[in-house]
C-alpha positions, 0 to 999 in steps of 0.5 A: 499500500503506497501512501500519497503525500500532497505537497503544495508547490508553494513549499517548493518554491524559492524567491530571490532577489537580485541583490541577494545573489549579488551578494552571495556571488561577492561572498563567494569571490572573497571566500575564494581568495581566502582559500587561495591566501591560505594555500599559499601561506601554507605552502610557504610554511611547509617549504620554510619548515623543510629547509629548516629540517635540511639545515638541521640534518646538515648540522647534525651530520645526517645529510650531506651538504653541498661541498666544493666537489664537482656537480653530480658528485653528491650533497648538492644533488639531493638538495636540489631533488627534494625528498618531498615530491611537489604532488606530496607537497600539494596534497599536504596543503590541501588537507587541513591537518 
């Protein structure tokens, strides 16, 4: 047995004013700007923290530092290719902790 519910058409209608739509559009633009600023700031913080980590590892002797050896001999090659690939850094910035 199926029960039918009568819902008035007016209950499903929405009235929006142009001013409301314009304000919503401006709020979305502001929110997008805030998100982009946060992403940029988080990416810079992650890069700065990575550099501090590398310097700390070099200071402790756990990581070869750049030295006067010819290019490709080690040390600086590792630093030129960070341990955190760009896609992992993007993912870390995208996801809140």
